[in-house]
C-alpha positions as CSV (number, residue, x, y, z in Angstrom):
1,M,0.1,-0.1,0.1
2,K,3.0,2.4,-1.1
3,R,0.6,5.4,-1.5
4,T,-1.7,5.0,1.2
5,S,-2.0,8.0,4.0
6,A,0.4,7.5,7.0
7,T,-2.5,8.7,8.8
8,L,-5.0,5.8,7.4
9,F,-2.4,3.4,8.2
10,L,-1.6,4.3,11.6
11,I,-5.2,4.1,12.5
12,A,-5.9,0.9,11.0
13,H,-2.6,-0.5,12.6
14,C,-3.0,0.5,15.8
15,L,-6.6,-1.5,15.7
16,A,-4.9,-4.3,14.2
17,L,-2.4,-4.4,17.2
18,A,-5.4,-4.0,19.7
19,L,-8.0,-6.4,18.3
20,P,-7.0,-10.0,17.7
21,S,-10.2,-10.3,15.6
22,A,-13.0,-8.2,14.4
23,H,-15.8,-7.2,16.8
24,A,-19.0,-8.9,15.4
25,D,-21.0,-7.2,17.8
26,S,-21.0,-3.7,17.1
27,G,-22.8,-1.0,15.3
28,P,-21.6,1.2,12.6
29,R,-22.8,4.7,11.2
30,A,-21.6,7.6,9.3
31,K,-21.6,10.2,6.7
32,A,-19.1,10.2,4.0
33,R,-17.4,10.6,0.7
34,V,-16.9,7.9,-2.0
35,P,-14.7,7.0,-4.8
36,A,-12.0,9.4,-6.1
37,K,-14.2,10.8,-8.7
38,A,-16.8,12.0,-6.6
39,Q,-17.5,15.6,-5.5
40,A,-18.5,17.0,-2.3
41,P,-18.9,14.8,0.7
42,R,-21.7,17.2,1.6
43,Q,-23.8,16.1,-1.1
44,A,-23.9,12.4,0.3
45,A,-27.3,11.6,-1.4
46,A,-25.5,12.3,-4.9
47,M,-22.6,10.3,-4.0
48,R,-24.1,7.2,-2.8
49,P,-25.9,6.4,-5.9
50,A,-22.4,6.8,-7.6
51,V,-20.8,4.3,-5.4
52,A,-24.0,1.8,-5.4
53,S,-23.8,2.0,-9.4
54,H,-20.1,1.5,-9.5
55,A,-20.2,-1.5,-7.3
56,A,-23.6,-3.1,-7.6
57,A,-22.8,-3.4,-11.4
58,R,-20.8,-6.8,-10.5
59,S,-23.4,-7.9,-8.4
60,P,-26.8,-6.7,-7.2
61,V,-27.6,-9.3,-4.8
62,R,-28.8,-8.0,-1.5
63,H,-28.1,-10.3,1.8
64,E,-29.8,-9.9,5.1
65,V,-28.1,-7.5,7.3
66,R,-26.8,-8.8,10.8
67,D,-26.6,-6.6,13.6
68,G,-22.9,-5.4,13.9
69,E,-22.1,-6.9,10.4
70,P,-21.4,-3.9,8.8
71,E,-19.1,-2.2,11.2
72,A,-17.2,-5.4,11.7
73,R,-16.6,-5.4,7.8
74,L,-15.1,-2.1,8.2
75,I,-12.8,-2.8,11.1
76,E,-11.8,-5.8,8.5
77,V,-11.1,-2.9,6.2
78,Y,-9.0,-1.1,8.6
79,K,-6.8,-4.3,9.8
80,L,-6.0,-4.8,6.2
81,I,-4.7,-1.2,5.6
82,G,-2.6,-2.1,8.7
83,Q,-1.2,-4.9,7.3
84,A,-0.6,-3.2,4.2
85,D,-2.6,-5.2,2.0
86,S,-4.3,-2.8,-0.2
87,R,-5.4,-5.3,-2.8
88,Q,-7.8,-6.9,-0.3
89,A,-8.4,-4.1,1.7
90,L,-9.8,-2.2,-1.6
91,R,-11.9,-5.4,-2.5
92,K,-13.3,-5.7,0.9
93,A,-14.3,-1.9,0.9
94,E,-15.9,-2.2,-2.5
95,N,-18.0,-5.2,-1.5
96,L,-18.9,-3.2,1.8
97,V,-20.0,-0.2,0.0
98,R,-21.8,-2.6,-2.8
99,D,-24.0,-4.3,0.1
100,H,-24.2,-1.0,2.1
101,P,-24.5,1.9,-0.1
102,N,-25.7,4.3,2.4
103,F,-22.9,3.5,4.9
104,Q,-21.1,6.8,4.3
105,L,-18.2,6.1,6.6
106,A,-17.5,2.8,4.4
107,Q,-17.8,5.0,1.3
108,L,-15.2,7.5,2.8
109,V,-12.6,5.1,3.2
110,Y,-13.6,3.4,-0.1
111,G,-12.9,6.7,-1.7
112,D,-9.5,6.9,0.3
113,L,-8.4,3.5,-1.0
114,L,-9.3,4.4,-4.8
115,S,-7.4,7.7,-4.5
116,G,-4.7,6.2,-2.5
117,Q,-3.8,4.2,-6.0
118,T,-2.7,7.3,-7.7
119,R,-1.6,9.7,-5.2
120,P,-0.5,10.0,-1.7
121,L,-3.0,10.5,0.8
122,R,-2.6,13.5,3.7
123,T,-5.6,12.6,5.9
124,L,-8.6,10.1,6.3
125,G,-11.4,11.7,3.7
126,D,-8.5,13.4,1.6
127,V,-10.7,15.4,-0.7
128,P,-9.6,18.2,-3.0
129,D,-9.2,21.6,-0.9
130,T,-11.9,23.2,-2.2
131,T,-14.3,20.4,-1.4
132,A,-13.0,19.9,2.2
133,K,-13.6,23.6,2.7
134,S,-17.3,23.5,1.5
135,A,-17.9,20.2,3.5
136,A,-15.6,20.8,6.6
137,Q,-18.4,20.1,9.0
138,Q,-19.3,16.8,7.6
139,L,-15.8,15.7,7.1
140,A,-14.9,16.5,10.6
141,E,-18.0,14.5,11.9
142,L,-16.9,11.5,9.7
143,R,-13.5,11.5,11.1
144,E,-15.0,11.8,14.9
145,E,-17.2,8.8,13.9
146,S,-14.1,6.8,12.9
147,Q,-12.2,7.7,16.1
148,L,-15.1,6.8,18.1
149,R,-15.7,3.6,16.8
150,L,-12.0,2.8,16.8
151,R,-11.7,4.2,20.4
152,A,-14.5,2.2,21.5
153,L,-13.4,-1.4,20.0
154,R,-9.7,-0.5,21.2
155,E,-10.6,-0.1,24.7
156,R,-13.0,-2.9,25.5
157,P,-14.6,-3.3,28.8
158,P,-12.8,-5.9,31.0
159,S,-13.9,-9.3,31.0
160,G,-16.7,-9.9,33.4
161,A,-17.1,-6.3,34.4
162,I,-20.4,-4.4,34.4
163,P,-21.3,-0.9,34.9
164,S,-21.4,0.3,38.3
165,Q,-25.0,1.5,38.3
166,F,-26.4,-2.2,37.9
167,L,-26.1,-3.0,41.6
168,A,-28.9,-5.7,41.9
169,L,-31.3,-6.9,39.0
170,S,-34.2,-9.0,39.1
171,P,-34.6,-12.4,36.9
172,R,-37.6,-10.5,35.8
173,S,-35.2,-7.8,33.6
174,R,-33.9,-10.4,31.3
175,H,-32.1,-7.7,29.8
176,A,-30.3,-4.3,30.5
177,I,-28.9,-1.3,28.2
178,A,-26.1,1.0,29.4
179,V,-25.1,3.9,27.0
180,D,-21.5,5.4,27.3
181,A,-22.0,8.7,25.5
182,S,-18.2,9.5,25.8
183,R,-17.7,6.7,23.3
184,S,-21.1,6.9,21.2
185,R,-21.5,3.6,22.4
186,L,-24.6,1.2,23.6
187,Y,-24.1,-2.0,25.5
188,L,-26.5,-4.7,25.5
189,F,-26.6,-6.9,28.5
190,E,-28.3,-10.3,29.1
191,N,-29.4,-11.1,33.0
192,G,-28.8,-14.9,33.5
193,S,-28.3,-17.1,36.5
194,D,-24.7,-15.9,36.8
195,G,-25.7,-12.3,36.7
196,L,-25.1,-9.7,33.8
197,K,-23.3,-10.7,30.5
198,L,-22.2,-8.4,27.8
199,V,-23.7,-9.9,24.5
200,A,-23.4,-7.1,22.1
201,D,-22.3,-3.4,21.7
202,Y,-23.3,-0.6,19.0
203,Y,-22.5,2.7,17.7
204,I,-24.7,5.4,18.5
205,S,-25.7,9.0,18.1
206,V,-26.8,11.6,20.8
207,G,-28.0,15.0,21.2
208,K,-26.6,17.7,18.6
209,L,-25.8,19.8,21.8
210,G,-24.3,16.7,23.7
211,I,-25.8,15.1,26.7
212,E,-27.6,16.3,30.3
213,K,-30.9,17.5,29.0
214,N,-32.8,20.1,31.4
215,V,-35.4,21.8,29.1
216,E,-37.5,20.8,26.3
217,G,-35.9,21.7,23.0
218,D,-32.3,22.2,24.3
219,Q,-31.3,19.2,21.8
220,R,-29.5,17.5,24.7
221,T,-29.4,13.5,25.7
222,P,-30.9,13.0,29.3
223,L,-28.5,11.1,31.9
224,G,-29.7,8.9,34.3
225,V,-31.7,5.5,35.1
226,Y,-34.6,5.0,32.9
227,F,-36.9,2.1,31.3
228,I,-38.1,0.9,28.2
229,T,-42.0,1.8,28.0
230,S,-43.3,0.8,25.0
231,N,-42.3,-0.8,21.6
232,L,-43.9,1.7,18.7
233,D,-44.8,-0.2,15.5
234,P,-42.8,1.2,12.8
235,K,-45.9,1.4,10.6
236,S,-47.1,4.3,12.4
237,L,-43.4,5.9,12.3
238,K,-42.1,8.4,9.6
239,D,-39.0,7.1,7.7
240,F,-36.9,9.3,9.8
241,Y,-37.2,7.1,12.7
242,G,-35.9,4.0,10.6
243,S,-37.2,0.4,11.8
244,G,-38.6,1.0,15.2
245,A,-38.7,3.4,18.2
246,L,-38.2,2.2,22.2
247,P,-39.7,5.4,24.2
248,I,-37.9,5.6,27.6
249,N,-39.5,7.0,30.8
250,Y,-37.8,10.7,30.7
251,P,-38.7,12.8,32.4
252,N,-38.1,10.0,35.5
253,Q,-39.0,11.2,39.0
254,L,-35.6,12.3,39.8
255,D,-35.8,14.4,36.7
256,L,-38.9,15.9,37.9
257,K,-37.6,16.5,41.1
258,R,-35.0,18.7,39.6
259,G,-37.3,20.6,37.5
260,K,-36.5,19.0,34.1
261,T,-38.9,19.3,31.3
262,G,-39.5,18.0,27.8
263,G,-40.3,14.3,26.7
264,G,-40.5,12.0,24.0
265,I,-36.9,10.7,24.2
266,W,-36.6,7.4,22.1
267,L,-33.8,4.8,21.4
268,H,-34.9,4.8,17.5
269,G,-33.2,3.9,14.0
270,T,-32.0,5.8,11.2
271,P,-33.7,6.9,7.8
272,S,-33.6,4.5,5.1
273,D,-30.8,6.5,3.0
274,Q,-28.6,6.6,6.0
275,Y,-26.9,3.5,7.5
276,S,-26.2,5.9,10.7
277,R,-25.7,9.5,11.9
278,A,-23.2,11.7,13.1
279,P,-22.0,11.1,16.9
280,L,-23.9,14.5,17.8
281,S,-26.9,14.6,15.6
282,T,-30.0,14.2,17.2
283,D,-32.8,16.4,19.2
284,G,-32.0,14.4,22.2
285,C,-32.7,10.8,21.3
286,V,-30.4,7.8,21.0
287,V,-30.3,6.6,17.5
288,I,-28.8,3.5,16.2
289,A,-28.5,1.5,12.7
290,N,-31.5,-0.1,11.9
291,P,-30.0,-3.7,11.9
292,D,-28.6,-3.1,15.3
293,L,-31.8,-1.7,16.5
294,A,-33.6,-4.7,15.3
295,R,-31.8,-6.9,17.1
296,I,-32.4,-5.1,20.3
297,I,-36.3,-4.8,19.7
298,K,-36.5,-8.6,19.2
299,T,-34.2,-9.0,22.5
300,V,-35.6,-6.4,25.2
301,E,-38.8,-6.5,27.2
302,I,-41.0,-3.6,27.9
303,R,-41.3,-2.2,31.2
304,S,-38.8,-4.1,32.9
305,T,-35.5,-3.4,30.8
306,P,-33.5,-0.7,32.5
307,V,-31.6,2.0,30.2
308,V,-28.6,3.6,32.0
309,I,-27.4,6.9,30.2
310,A,-24.1,8.0,31.5
311,P,-21.3,10.5,30.6
312,S,-19.0,7.7,30.6
313,L,-19.4,4.0,32.2
314,K,-17.5,2.8,35.2
315,W,-16.8,-0.9,34.6
316,V,-16.5,-3.1,37.7
317,A,-15.9,-6.2,38.9
318,P,-19.7,-7.7,40.1
319,Q,-18.3,-8.7,43.6
320,S,-16.9,-5.2,44.2
321,L,-20.4,-3.8,44.5
322,K,-21.2,-6.1,47.2
323,A,-20.6,-3.4,49.9
324,D,-22.8,-0.7,48.6
325,S,-25.5,-3.4,47.8
326,K,-25.1,-4.4,51.3
327,Q,-25.5,-1.1,52.8
328,F,-28.6,-0.3,50.8
329,E,-30.3,-3.6,51.4
330,D,-30.1,-2.9,55.2
331,A,-32.1,0.4,54.5
332,L,-34.4,-1.3,52.3
333,Q,-35.2,-4.2,54.6
334,A,-35.7,-1.7,57.7
335,W,-38.3,0.1,55.4
336,H,-39.8,-3.5,54.9
337,S,-39.8,-4.4,58.5
338,A,-41.3,-0.6,59.4
339,K,-44.5,-1.2,57.1
340,S,-44.9,-4.8,58.1
341,S,-45.0,-3.5,61.7
342,G,-48.0,-1.2,60.8
343,D,-46.4,1.4,62.9
344,V,-47.0,4.7,60.9
345,A,-44.4,7.0,62.7
346,R,-41.7,4.3,62.3
347,L,-42.5,3.8,58.5
348,T,-42.9,7.7,57.8
349,S,-39.3,8.1,59.1
350,W,-38.0,6.3,56.1
351,Y,-39.6,9.0,53.7
352,A,-37.7,12.4,53.0
353,P,-39.3,15.8,53.9
354,D,-39.4,16.5,50.0
355,F,-41.5,13.3,49.4
356,N,-43.8,13.7,46.5
357,T,-46.1,11.2,44.9
358,L,-48.6,12.1,42.0
359,G,-48.2,15.6,43.2
360,K,-49.0,14.7,47.1
361,T,-46.7,15.8,49.9
362,L,-45.8,13.1,52.6
363,T,-48.7,15.1,54.8
364,E,-51.3,14.5,52.0
365,W,-50.2,11.4,51.3
366,Q,-50.2,10.0,55.0
367,P,-54.1,9.2,55.2
368,A,-53.8,7.0,52.1
369,L,-50.6,5.4,53.7
370,Q,-52.8,4.5,56.8
371,T,-55.7,3.2,55.0
372,E,-53.2,0.9,53.4
373,L,-51.6,-0.4,56.7
374,K,-55.0,-1.0,58.3
375,Q,-55.8,-3.2,55.4
376,L,-52.9,-5.4,56.0
377,G,-54.5,-6.1,59.1
378,G,-51.0,-7.2,60.8
379,R,-50.2,-9.6,58.0
380,G,-47.1,-7.9,56.6
381,I,-45.6,-7.5,53.5
382,E,-43.2,-9.5,51.0
383,L,-40.9,-8.0,48.4
384,K,-39.9,-10.1,45.4
385,D,-38.1,-9.6,42.2
386,V,-36.3,-6.6,43.7
387,S,-33.9,-4.7,41.5
388,Y,-32.1,-1.4,42.3
389,L,-29.8,0.4,40.2
390,R,-27.6,3.5,41.7
391,W,-27.1,7.0,39.9
392,T,-24.5,9.2,41.3
393,D,-24.0,12.7,40.3
394,S,-24.0,15.5,42.7
395,N,-26.3,13.3,44.8
396,D,-26.7,9.7,45.3
397,T,-29.8,8.1,44.0
398,M,-31.3,4.4,44.1
399,V,-34.0,3.4,41.8
400,V,-35.8,0.4,43.4
401,T,-38.3,-1.7,41.8
402,F,-40.3,-4.7,43.5
403,A,-43.3,-6.5,43.6
404,E,-45.1,-6.0,47.0
405,L,-47.1,-9.0,48.1
406,V,-49.4,-9.1,51.4
407,K,-48.0,-12.1,53.0
408,G,-50.0,-15.3,52.0
409,A,-51.2,-13.7,48.6
410,K,-49.8,-14.9,45.3
411,T,-50.2,-11.5,43.2
412,G,-49.4,-7.8,44.2
413,R,-48.4,-4.8,43.0
414,V,-45.1,-3.5,41.3
415,K,-43.7,-0.5,42.9
416,R,-40.8,1.6,42.2
417,Q,-39.2,4.1,44.7
418,Y,-36.7,6.7,44.4
419,W,-34.1,6.8,47.5
420,S,-31.8,10.0,48.1
421,R,-28.8,9.9,50.3
422,H,-29.1,12.1,53.4
423,G,-25.8,12.0,55.1
424,S,-25.3,8.6,55.9
425,Q,-28.9,7.8,55.6
426,W,-31.2,6.7,52.8
427,K,-34.6,8.3,52.4
428,I,-37.5,7.8,49.9
429,F,-38.3,10.9,48.0
430,F,-40.8,9.0,45.5
431,E,-43.0,5.9,45.7
432,G,-45.7,4.9,43.2
433,T,-46.9,1.8,41.1
434,V,-45.4,0.8,38.0
């Protein structure tokens, strides 16, 4: 690969050294330029057909796209560049853009490989200076996307580690999702008898103005612990949302307590003419390539699947969370004991002064609580299928979900509580039925 740019070579070479094999469970995405003949990357729609006709002339056959497959194939191209195998890299890049003409980052790499056959390349997306100037933002987004994909695939989570927010998950939560905004990456977990296991991860896009949503229309993605609330029928959605949408419960009770506004935050797909979007390109939703979203939609469960969205994820060994879990379990057990005792004063001592449920303060809610305790008739309660997830920023919050059953009953209500740390004590600031 004598004329290939040193930049592209080094990027790919670093990846080749870091990865023993292509990571199949990843989700690609981008905007880009194509062959050397193509004009401005900003006119992606015009460029895609050029690539499609060039490559599809050989084989118009389409195959079913498996989640993560296009990104894995792109990484394979990078590795071949790193190994100085220009012929194989070009062949595989051409096949990739033929199969996925809307994968713009792949087109950008393919265009560089074609250009590299006739002249030295200076950088990733080495287009003429006039084109580079007119399409500066688009090229910058593509380069950033490339770096984010490579970083996420080089810096893999430690084997067996999980995000620190997942203190305890009930078997009823068979899956969990964590989003690392700093890496533009979504991680999908399976919750089995041995705990959480990472089964796939994908490239994603977040808000145009970044993260930490505060008000409606701020084009930021919220941070916190959420749950998937529904699965929207793709037939009811515009093409803009791709193969489907999974809304989450933003604003959650912590968000409401903090005065945050807005709504309609979804995990959704991309338009049919885009494989993926730029890292910062949404109005606040988390956007993922359609094949990757299809895998997630087929996998997760509504209402019981938690979605953690964090600035960056802290990966820890599950056993290291036991101390934090034990401290909170003691508080939850003490609340449980107080409620089973029927002692109102003892029970209400576990609620924060700013407690609120459905617009009622603790004082306004107490009559309903007293009625509930009387109905128990001293039978006590049982907690089943308990999950608790921790969110730590300027405060320490625990999001707890459990089934509450009167002793001897077979069914009960599913409740969710939000606890906050007050000094060394945990207090409940919200309680409601799911």
